[in-house]
VEXKOL-19508 format. One record per residue: x, y, z of N, C-alpha, C, O, CB in turn; residue in one letter; chain. Coordinates in steps of 0.02 Angstrom, whole numbers, always signed. Glycine has a CB too. Layout:
! residues N
[[X; Y; Z]; [X; Y; Z]; [X; Y; Z]; [X; Y; Z]; [X; Y; Z]; "A"; "A"]
...
***
This chain:
! residues 156
[[-814; +2029; -843]; [-830; +2058; -764]; [-740; +2064; -727]; [-691; +2028; -725]; [-895; +1981; -707]; "X"; "A"]
[[-754; +2115; -709]; [-671; +2128; -653]; [-759; +2104; -588]; [-817; +2126; -585]; [-601; +2270; -646]; "X"; "A"]
[[-708; +2039; -540]; [-727; +2038; -474]; [-702; +2024; -429]; [-673; +1970; -428]; [-761; +2015; -463]; "X"; "A"]
[[-701; +2061; -377]; [-652; +2061; -324]; [-689; +2028; -254]; [-748; +2032; -238]; [-625; +2140; -312]; "X"; "A"]
[[-655; +2008; -233]; [-677; +1944; -164]; [-647; +1999; -108]; [-589; +2017; -109]; [-620; +1839; -163]; "X"; "A"]
[[-702; +2024; -55]; [-645; +2056; -5]; [-653; +2003; +45]; [-702; +1966; +36]; [-658; +2140; +29]; "X"; "A"]
[[-616; +1993; +93]; [-635; +1952; +162]; [-597; +1978; +204]; [-548; +2011; +188]; [-626; +1874; +167]; "X"; "A"]
[[-615; +1966; +260]; [-611; +2002; +325]; [-588; +1941; +350]; [-621; +1890; +356]; [-679; +2039; +360]; "X"; "A"]
[[-493; +1957; +371]; [-466; +1882; +424]; [-411; +1873; +340]; [-429; +1874; +281]; [-561; +1784; +453]; "X"; "A"]
[[-354; +1867; +366]; [-306; +1819; +323]; [-270; +1759; +320]; [-265; +1721; +273]; [-270; +1841; +313]; "X"; "A"]
[[-241; +1755; +385]; [-222; +1706; +410]; [-270; +1613; +386]; [-300; +1573; +422]; [-228; +1737; +484]; "X"; "A"]
[[-262; +1613; +350]; [-293; +1545; +314]; [-271; +1457; +318]; [-237; +1463; +267]; [-281; +1561; +243]; "X"; "A"]
[[-266; +1405; +330]; [-245; +1347; +349]; [-210; +1332; +267]; [-247; +1350; +221]; [-311; +1295; +383]; "X"; "A"]
[[-139; +1299; +247]; [-134; +1308; +182]; [-155; +1270; +118]; [-133; +1275; +60]; [-85; +1313; +180]; "X"; "A"]
[[-198; +1236; +141]; [-261; +1185; +90]; [-298; +1265; +83]; [-354; +1247; +64]; [-328; +1096; +146]; "X"; "A"]
[[-300; +1306; +84]; [-358; +1347; +89]; [-323; +1393; +33]; [-348; +1414; -19]; [-380; +1381; +170]; "X"; "A"]
[[-257; +1403; +57]; [-225; +1466; +19]; [-224; +1418; -45]; [-237; +1438; -102]; [-138; +1505; +50]; "X"; "A"]
[[-207; +1350; -28]; [-190; +1317; -134]; [-214; +1303; -159]; [-201; +1289; -217]; [-160; +1270; -169]; "X"; "A"]
[[-301; +1293; -112]; [-370; +1298; -166]; [-367; +1352; -206]; [-359; +1341; -266]; [-442; +1307; -132]; "X"; "A"]
[[-375; +1437; -179]; [-388; +1475; -190]; [-335; +1503; -253]; [-351; +1518; -311]; [-400; +1499; -134]; "X"; "A"]
[[-281; +1503; -227]; [-223; +1492; -301]; [-230; +1475; -364]; [-231; +1504; -419]; [-180; +1446; -297]; "X"; "A"]
[[-240; +1382; -328]; [-279; +1350; -407]; [-326; +1382; -452]; [-312; +1397; -510]; [-322; +1292; -397]; "X"; "A"]
[[-396; +1395; -415]; [-436; +1431; -441]; [-428; +1501; -472]; [-450; +1514; -528]; [-472; +1430; -404]; "X"; "A"]
[[-397; +1544; -435]; [-350; +1593; -433]; [-348; +1576; -553]; [-383; +1585; -603]; [-254; +1566; -357]; "X"; "A"]
[[-304; +1557; -539]; [-260; +1514; -610]; [-302; +1465; -696]; [-281; +1436; -746]; [-215; +1438; -558]; "X"; "A"]
[[-356; +1481; -672]; [-416; +1435; -679]; [-441; +1485; -719]; [-438; +1468; -778]; [-462; +1408; -613]; "X"; "A"]
[[-477; +1572; -705]; [-499; +1613; -750]; [-476; +1609; -814]; [-430; +1573; -831]; [-491; +1667; -730]; "X"; "A"]
[[-522; +1664; -870]; [-513; +1655; -911]; [-543; +1735; -946]; [-602; +1751; -942]; [-534; +1589; -919]; "X"; "A"]
[[-504; +1766; -972]; [-562; +1828; -993]; [-629; +1794; -1042]; [-629; +1752; -1087]; [-514; +1897; -1050]; "X"; "A"]
[[-674; +1827; -1018]; [-681; +1923; -1008]; [-666; +1933; -927]; [-646; +1985; -899]; [-783; +1964; -1029]; "X"; "A"]
[[-685; +1860; -893]; [-681; +1885; -799]; [-597; +1892; -792]; [-550; +1863; -820]; [-719; +1801; -725]; "X"; "A"]
[[-603; +1965; -724]; [-538; +1946; -692]; [-574; +1967; -639]; [-621; +2005; -625]; [-461; +1977; -711]; "X"; "A"]
[[-514; +1905; -598]; [-539; +1901; -515]; [-483; +1894; -491]; [-432; +1863; -507]; [-589; +1841; -485]; "X"; "A"]
[[-506; +1941; -433]; [-467; +1957; -360]; [-482; +1948; -298]; [-534; +1971; -275]; [-456; +2013; -350]; "X"; "A"]
[[-441; +1914; -263]; [-457; +1910; -178]; [-434; +1953; -146]; [-372; +1957; -151]; [-435; +1857; -141]; "X"; "A"]
[[-461; +1995; -107]; [-434; +2050; -79]; [-413; +2044; +3]; [-404; +2105; -5]; [-485; +2103; -91]; "X"; "A"]
[[-404; +2037; +40]; [-384; +2000; +101]; [-368; +2056; +165]; [-311; +2078; +158]; [-315; +1952; +81]; "X"; "A"]
[[-400; +2081; +219]; [-382; +2140; +244]; [-420; +2116; +317]; [-472; +2084; +324]; [-408; +2213; +199]; "X"; "A"]
[[-371; +2145; +372]; [-347; +2108; +410]; [-425; +2117; +479]; [-453; +2171; +485]; [-258; +2137; +426]; "X"; "A"]
[[-443; +2067; +513]; [-486; +2070; +568]; [-462; +2114; +622]; [-402; +2125; +630]; [-498; +2004; +593]; "X"; "A"]
[[-504; +2136; +654]; [-502; +2187; +711]; [-465; +2146; +772]; [-512; +2112; +794]; [-585; +2216; +733]; "X"; "A"]
[[-420; +2133; +802]; [-404; +2102; +872]; [-441; +2101; +933]; [-465; +2145; +968]; [-354; +2126; +893]; "X"; "A"]
[[-438; +2047; +936]; [-502; +2040; +987]; [-461; +2004; +1046]; [-417; +1961; +1041]; [-576; +1987; +953]; "X"; "A"]
[[-488; +2034; +1108]; [-456; +1991; +1155]; [-506; +1965; +1228]; [-557; +1995; +1247]; [-389; +2035; +1177]; "X"; "A"]
[[-484; +1922; +1252]; [-544; +1900; +1321]; [-603; +1921; +1318]; [-652; +1892; +1295]; [-529; +1926; +1392]; "X"; "A"]
[[-598; +1992; +1351]; [-666; +2009; +1349]; [-694; +2045; +1298]; [-744; +2070; +1323]; [-681; +2040; +1397]; "X"; "A"]
[[-690; +2060; +1242]; [-681; +2106; +1185]; [-768; +2103; +1187]; [-806; +2062; +1215]; [-629; +2077; +1105]; "X"; "A"]
[[-785; +2178; +1136]; [-834; +2180; +1122]; [-860; +2175; +1062]; [-847; +2227; +1032]; [-846; +2214; +1144]; "X"; "A"]
[[-892; +2135; +1027]; [-908; +2104; +962]; [-918; +2187; +916]; [-877; +2209; +875]; [-992; +2043; +969]; "X"; "A"]
[[-971; +2215; +932]; [-968; +2270; +904]; [-944; +2305; +885]; [-958; +2335; +833]; [-979; +2289; +912]; "X"; "A"]
[[-901; +2313; +921]; [-826; +2371; +942]; [-764; +2328; +877]; [-721; +2366; +854]; [-783; +2354; +1069]; "X"; "A"]
[[-762; +2265; +855]; [-713; +2208; +813]; [-793; +2257; +771]; [-799; +2317; +765]; [-693; +2086; +836]; "X"; "A"]
[[-825; +2221; +758]; [-864; +2217; +679]; [-876; +2307; +652]; [-885; +2320; +593]; [-965; +2166; +690]; "X"; "A"]
[[-875; +2371; +714]; [-836; +2408; +660]; [-801; +2419; +640]; [-800; +2426; +579]; [-831; +2436; +650]; "X"; "A"]
[[-745; +2429; +678]; [-695; +2426; +643]; [-664; +2384; +577]; [-626; +2412; +538]; [-669; +2422; +682]; "X"; "A"]
[[-678; +2331; +571]; [-668; +2293; +516]; [-718; +2316; +467]; [-701; +2328; +409]; [-671; +2222; +529]; "X"; "A"]
[[-790; +2322; +492]; [-835; +2360; +430]; [-793; +2458; +406]; [-789; +2465; +345]; [-943; +2371; +479]; "X"; "A"]
[[-773; +2509; +438]; [-742; +2542; +411]; [-671; +2521; +371]; [-652; +2565; +332]; [-739; +2580; +453]; "X"; "A"]
[[-629; +2458; +375]; [-564; +2442; +345]; [-631; +2405; +234]; [-613; +2406; +175]; [-498; +2346; +428]; "X"; "A"]
[[-690; +2384; +265]; [-700; +2356; +223]; [-736; +2408; +161]; [-735; +2408; +99]; [-732; +2302; +251]; "X"; "A"]
[[-764; +2446; +209]; [-791; +2516; +176]; [-727; +2569; +125]; [-733; +2595; +70]; [-820; +2567; +255]; "X"; "A"]
[[-680; +2569; +164]; [-625; +2604; +138]; [-591; +2552; +65]; [-553; +2573; +21]; [-566; +2615; +209]; "X"; "A"]
[[-613; +2496; +71]; [-578; +2457; +2]; [-622; +2456; -38]; [-620; +2416; -85]; [-551; +2382; +5]; "X"; "A"]
[[-658; +2486; -33]; [-715; +2468; -79]; [-720; +2535; -148]; [-729; +2589; -121]; [-795; +2463; -23]; "X"; "A"]
[[-716; +2540; -221]; [-709; +2567; -256]; [-784; +2604; -266]; [-830; +2565; -256]; [-676; +2531; -297]; "X"; "A"]
[[-803; +2666; -282]; [-889; +2698; -306]; [-907; +2657; -386]; [-959; +2673; -414]; [-886; +2814; -324]; "X"; "A"]
[[-869; +2615; -412]; [-907; +2601; -434]; [-938; +2546; -452]; [-983; +2539; -493]; [-899; +2623; -456]; "X"; "A"]
[[-899; +2489; -401]; [-923; +2426; -389]; [-990; +2420; -370]; [-1024; +2471; -368]; [-888; +2397; -346]; "X"; "A"]
[[-1020; +2354; -352]; [-1089; +2352; -351]; [-1070; +2277; -310]; [-1045; +2226; -332]; [-1139; +2360; -432]; "X"; "A"]
[[-1098; +2298; -231]; [-1080; +2250; -176]; [-1130; +2197; -135]; [-1184; +2211; -108]; [-1053; +2293; -127]; "X"; "A"]
[[-1097; +2135; -139]; [-1138; +2106; -128]; [-1118; +2061; -73]; [-1066; +2030; -59]; [-1159; +2084; -180]; "X"; "A"]
[[-1185; +2070; -42]; [-1134; +2022; +55]; [-1162; +1970; +43]; [-1214; +1957; +13]; [-1156; +2046; +163]; "X"; "A"]
[[-1101; +1919; +84]; [-1116; +1846; +86]; [-1133; +1844; +153]; [-1090; +1858; +195]; [-1058; +1794; +64]; "X"; "A"]
[[-1199; +1825; +172]; [-1233; +1826; +239]; [-1273; +1735; +220]; [-1296; +1713; +168]; [-1301; +1915; +251]; "X"; "A"]
[[-1266; +1701; +293]; [-1292; +1651; +303]; [-1385; +1645; +281]; [-1419; +1595; +273]; [-1271; +1643; +374]; "X"; "A"]
[[-1409; +1735; +275]; [-1491; +1762; +283]; [-1508; +1762; +201]; [-1563; +1751; +176]; [-1502; +1857; +325]; "X"; "A"]
[[-1447; +1777; +169]; [-1436; +1781; +115]; [-1488; +1761; +45]; [-1489; +1699; +44]; [-1387; +1753; +123]; "X"; "A"]
[[-1524; +1782; -2]; [-1534; +1725; -61]; [-1479; +1673; -59]; [-1422; +1679; -37]; [-1533; +1758; -138]; "X"; "A"]
[[-1517; +1605; -96]; [-1470; +1556; -98]; [-1514; +1555; -173]; [-1573; +1567; -188]; [-1462; +1487; -32]; "X"; "A"]
[[-1443; +1530; -218]; [-1459; +1507; -280]; [-1416; +1418; -294]; [-1383; +1381; -257]; [-1431; +1577; -337]; "X"; "A"]
[[-1434; +1416; -353]; [-1433; +1348; -388]; [-1369; +1376; -402]; [-1359; +1436; -395]; [-1489; +1320; -452]; "X"; "A"]
[[-1296; +1313; -433]; [-1281; +1358; -466]; [-1281; +1367; -544]; [-1235; +1397; -572]; [-1235; +1365; -444]; "X"; "A"]
[[-1336; +1338; -580]; [-1367; +1382; -665]; [-1401; +1429; -620]; [-1405; +1477; -658]; [-1435; +1332; -738]; "X"; "A"]
[[-1426; +1447; -569]; [-1447; +1509; -545]; [-1393; +1565; -534]; [-1412; +1623; -538]; [-1480; +1496; -485]; "X"; "A"]
[[-1357; +1557; -527]; [-1303; +1583; -484]; [-1276; +1618; -546]; [-1274; +1680; -548]; [-1251; +1527; -439]; "X"; "A"]
[[-1248; +1571; -612]; [-1236; +1601; -666]; [-1272; +1654; -686]; [-1265; +1716; -683]; [-1237; +1564; -706]; "X"; "A"]
[[-1314; +1613; -708]; [-1351; +1663; -734]; [-1392; +1745; -710]; [-1418; +1788; -745]; [-1390; +1625; -751]; "X"; "A"]
[[-1383; +1740; -631]; [-1383; +1809; -573]; [-1309; +1838; -616]; [-1303; +1889; -649]; [-1370; +1782; -458]; "X"; "A"]
[[-1264; +1794; -602]; [-1195; +1830; -636]; [-1222; +1866; -688]; [-1241; +1925; -691]; [-1135; +1779; -669]; "X"; "A"]
[[-1221; +1835; -716]; [-1233; +1873; -807]; [-1280; +1924; -801]; [-1259; +1971; -834]; [-1270; +1815; -876]; "X"; "A"]
[[-1348; +1941; -769]; [-1390; +1976; -752]; [-1372; +2062; -736]; [-1388; +2118; -756]; [-1413; +1938; -701]; "X"; "A"]
[[-1320; +2025; -678]; [-1272; +2091; -634]; [-1239; +2116; -671]; [-1241; +2175; -689]; [-1220; +2076; -577]; "X"; "A"]
[[-1207; +2080; -687]; [-1128; +2122; -751]; [-1164; +2142; -796]; [-1123; +2166; -835]; [-1056; +2065; -800]; "X"; "A"]
[[-1220; +2152; -821]; [-1254; +2179; -877]; [-1261; +2246; -856]; [-1244; +2288; -898]; [-1321; +2145; -896]; "X"; "A"]
[[-1281; +2266; -805]; [-1299; +2334; -782]; [-1227; +2367; -748]; [-1217; +2424; -770]; [-1366; +2329; -724]; "X"; "A"]
[[-1196; +2352; -719]; [-1123; +2336; -650]; [-1066; +2278; -690]; [-1067; +2218; -679]; [-1167; +2278; -551]; "X"; "A"]
[[-1032; +2302; -724]; [-998; +2257; -757]; [-934; +2239; -671]; [-898; +2193; -652]; [-962; +2299; -850]; "X"; "A"]
[[-956; +2311; -643]; [-870; +2297; -571]; [-921; +2292; -501]; [-961; +2329; -472]; [-786; +2405; -554]; "X"; "A"]
[[-893; +2222; -495]; [-918; +2170; -430]; [-872; +2154; -364]; [-814; +2135; -362]; [-929; +2095; -460]; "X"; "A"]
[[-907; +2164; -324]; [-876; +2138; -277]; [-931; +2099; -203]; [-981; +2120; -175]; [-829; +2201; -261]; "X"; "A"]
[[-885; +2027; -192]; [-913; +2009; -146]; [-892; +2039; -79]; [-845; +2079; -74]; [-909; +1948; -150]; "X"; "A"]
[[-933; +2016; -23]; [-877; +2049; +37]; [-906; +1976; +102]; [-964; +1976; +122]; [-904; +2169; +72]; "X"; "A"]
[[-870; +1938; +118]; [-859; +1895; +166]; [-818; +1913; +238]; [-759; +1901; +251]; [-829; +1847; +132]; "X"; "A"]
[[-870; +1946; +282]; [-878; +1970; +334]; [-817; +1946; +390]; [-782; +1898; +372]; [-945; +1956; +348]; "X"; "A"]
[[-808; +1969; +438]; [-756; +1943; +511]; [-799; +1880; +537]; [-840; +1850; +502]; [-748; +2014; +589]; "X"; "A"]
[[-785; +1868; +592]; [-804; +1800; +635]; [-859; +1842; +668]; [-877; +1803; +713]; [-737; +1759; +694]; "X"; "A"]
[[-883; +1876; +671]; [-957; +1910; +685]; [-993; +1934; +651]; [-1036; +1971; +674]; [-963; +1952; +717]; "X"; "A"]
[[-988; +1921; +588]; [-1020; +1948; +543]; [-983; +2036; +511]; [-931; +2068; +522]; [-1094; +1949; +580]; "X"; "A"]
[[-1051; +2045; +462]; [-1045; +2097; +465]; [-1081; +2171; +484]; [-1132; +2172; +519]; [-1031; +2089; +429]; "X"; "A"]
[[-1050; +2232; +456]; [-1038; +2300; +502]; [-1138; +2336; +494]; [-1175; +2293; +470]; [-951; +2372; +447]; "X"; "A"]
[[-1164; +2383; +507]; [-1226; +2382; +478]; [-1209; +2441; +438]; [-1255; +2461; +403]; [-1291; +2386; +526]; "X"; "A"]
[[-1160; +2469; +434]; [-1136; +2517; +375]; [-1128; +2451; +312]; [-1170; +2434; +269]; [-1045; +2567; +398]; "X"; "A"]
[[-1085; +2432; +320]; [-1067; +2389; +267]; [-1144; +2356; +233]; [-1170; +2364; +177]; [-1011; +2326; +302]; "X"; "A"]
[[-1164; +2319; +287]; [-1242; +2278; +260]; [-1284; +2378; +194]; [-1303; +2378; +136]; [-1327; +2247; +391]; "X"; "A"]
[[-1279; +2433; +240]; [-1321; +2453; +184]; [-1291; +2479; +102]; [-1322; +2487; +50]; [-1358; +2510; +217]; "X"; "A"]
[[-1195; +2489; +126]; [-1200; +2485; +64]; [-1199; +2422; +16]; [-1167; +2418; -36]; [-1161; +2519; +51]; "X"; "A"]
[[-1230; +2387; +37]; [-1225; +2338; -13]; [-1285; +2331; -62]; [-1340; +2344; -39]; [-1213; +2277; +21]; "X"; "A"]
[[-1282; +2314; -124]; [-1347; +2303; -163]; [-1400; +2255; -158]; [-1459; +2267; -170]; [-1332; +2295; -218]; "X"; "A"]
[[-1365; +2173; -131]; [-1391; +2130; -104]; [-1322; +2081; -61]; [-1262; +2086; -50]; [-1436; +2096; -162]; "X"; "A"]
[[-1367; +2043; -51]; [-1352; +1959; +1]; [-1358; +1900; -31]; [-1408; +1883; -62]; [-1406; +1942; +64]; "X"; "A"]
[[-1300; +1861; -22]; [-1329; +1811; -22]; [-1273; +1766; +13]; [-1220; +1775; +43]; [-1354; +1795; -88]; "X"; "A"]
[[-1322; +1702; -10]; [-1277; +1650; +46]; [-1262; +1590; +0]; [-1281; +1578; -57]; [-1326; +1617; +126]; "X"; "A"]
[[-1221; +1558; +41]; [-1192; +1521; +37]; [-1210; +1432; +31]; [-1195; +1381; +0]; [-1164; +1545; +74]; "X"; "A"]
[[-1245; +1455; +76]; [-1275; +1398; +134]; [-1291; +1454; +181]; [-1274; +1513; +186]; [-1216; +1330; +172]; "X"; "A"]
[[-1337; +1405; +218]; [-1405; +1406; +281]; [-1359; +1398; +361]; [-1374; +1431; +411]; [-1476; +1314; +270]; "X"; "A"]
[[-1282; +1330; +355]; [-1265; +1326; +382]; [-1205; +1369; +379]; [-1191; +1402; +329]; [-1274; +1280; +387]; "X"; "A"]
[[-1152; +1369; +459]; [-1096; +1446; +442]; [-1053; +1390; +430]; [-1054; +1331; +448]; [-1066; +1522; +515]; "X"; "A"]
[[-1002; +1435; +382]; [-964; +1415; +339]; [-893; +1447; +408]; [-904; +1495; +444]; [-981; +1451; +247]; "X"; "A"]
[[-825; +1405; +410]; [-790; +1434; +413]; [-743; +1447; +388]; [-708; +1403; +362]; [-787; +1432; +438]; "X"; "A"]
[[-718; +1552; +389]; [-699; +1581; +344]; [-673; +1538; +269]; [-698; +1535; +213]; [-656; +1618; +378]; "X"; "A"]
[[-607; +1506; +301]; [-582; +1494; +230]; [-619; +1444; +208]; [-607; +1443; +147]; [-509; +1476; +221]; "X"; "A"]
[[-676; +1380; +226]; [-711; +1366; +171]; [-724; +1399; +138]; [-707; +1400; +79]; [-750; +1345; +174]; "X"; "A"]
[[-769; +1448; +172]; [-830; +1474; +145]; [-788; +1531; +61]; [-819; +1540; +9]; [-880; +1531; +227]; "X"; "A"]
[[-726; +1554; +73]; [-695; +1577; +6]; [-671; +1509; -45]; [-648; +1512; -102]; [-623; +1626; +27]; "X"; "A"]
[[-683; +1455; -8]; [-649; +1405; -73]; [-723; +1374; -91]; [-729; +1343; -143]; [-576; +1331; -45]; "X"; "A"]
[[-782; +1383; -46]; [-824; +1359; -76]; [-845; +1397; -116]; [-867; +1376; -169]; [-861; +1336; -48]; "X"; "A"]
[[-843; +1481; -97]; [-875; +1541; -150]; [-819; +1548; -228]; [-840; +1569; -282]; [-873; +1635; -97]; "X"; "A"]
[[-764; +1528; -217]; [-735; +1543; -292]; [-725; +1462; -312]; [-667; +1453; -330]; [-650; +1596; -294]; "X"; "A"]
[[-760; +1410; -315]; [-762; +1337; -321]; [-821; +1358; -372]; [-821; +1351; -433]; [-776; +1281; -246]; "X"; "A"]
[[-879; +1389; -327]; [-935; +1416; -389]; [-953; +1450; -425]; [-1005; +1449; -458]; [-969; +1424; -388]; "X"; "A"]
[[-891; +1500; -423]; [-876; +1551; -456]; [-835; +1511; -525]; [-831; +1545; -576]; [-833; +1605; -407]; "X"; "A"]
[[-825; +1487; -525]; [-775; +1455; -572]; [-819; +1395; -614]; [-808; +1377; -672]; [-706; +1420; -525]; "X"; "A"]
[[-870; +1370; -571]; [-916; +1334; -592]; [-975; +1398; -645]; [-992; +1398; -704]; [-947; +1292; -515]; "X"; "A"]
[[-985; +1426; -610]; [-1010; +1474; -658]; [-1002; +1506; -745]; [-1034; +1512; -797]; [-997; +1513; -625]; "X"; "A"]
[[-927; +1519; -711]; [-883; +1536; -754]; [-882; +1487; -836]; [-880; +1505; -895]; [-817; +1531; -710]; "X"; "A"]
[[-883; +1426; -806]; [-874; +1381; -858]; [-937; +1374; -884]; [-940; +1370; -945]; [-844; +1318; -841]; "X"; "A"]
[[-1000; +1372; -846]; [-1038; +1369; -898]; [-1048; +1448; -910]; [-1109; +1455; -919]; [-1102; +1324; -886]; "X"; "A"]
[[-1015; +1514; -914]; [-1063; +1563; -952]; [-1009; +1530; -1004]; [-1041; +1537; -1056]; [-1074; +1661; -934]; "X"; "A"]
[[-943; +1496; -1024]; [-908; +1508; -1057]; [-897; +1436; -1102]; [-846; +1419; -1132]; [-860; +1541; -1020]; "X"; "A"]
[[-970; +1394; -1096]; [-979; +1312; -1122]; [-918; +1265; -1113]; [-895; +1222; -1151]; [-994; +1309; -1204]; "X"; "A"]
[[-897; +1292; -1041]; [-814; +1247; -1009]; [-854; +1191; -989]; [-900; +1206; -951]; [-755; +1287; -925]; "X"; "A"]
[[-849; +1119; -1007]; [-854; +1059; -968]; [-845; +1033; -914]; [-842; +972; -908]; [-837; +1031; -983]; "X"; "A"]
[[-837; +1077; -860]; [-810; +1086; -803]; [-872; +1056; -759]; [-873; +1009; -719]; [-787; +1162; -791]; "X"; "A"]
[[-926; +1103; -785]; [-994; +1083; -740]; [-1034; +1054; -766]; [-1065; +1083; -811]; [-1032; +1128; -715]; "X"; "A"]
[[-1054; +979; -747]; [-1080; +915; -804]; [-1152; +916; -761]; [-1155; +917; -700]; [-1024; +816; -805]; "X"; "A"]
[[-1193; +916; -794]; [-1287; +907; -765]; [-1297; +822; -762]; [-1351; +798; -746]; [-1364; +948; -845]; "X"; "A"]
***
């Protein structure tokens, strides 16, 4: 499986970068995982969120590859247990081995990005800071990977 996580915003606290680097080292074949950070649109005191969302959406769409199945991460998306996530990933990969998960900017995803997505998933009904969302996502992906490989990381 070729899996990319595309995130809007690149400056994260050190603990986020360290956690991401740690989990990225753990993945082994047949999974290949990559994190792509896109620059967030500039926001000033009287900014309009719509303009920033559109500029970020253009950057996201430009970063997507034609063959990739796009899954949007959004608080209104479908929620999964860890085992359900592992099964869903196996199902998705059977029909589309190139997968990209999108974490939008602080104001969310543009309409054009939402239209490009095949589905929408939720990490939580709660709103998470972007750094924490990245860590939660990559940890759950690693947990799903460990389940698919019968690795003892995930314990019932």
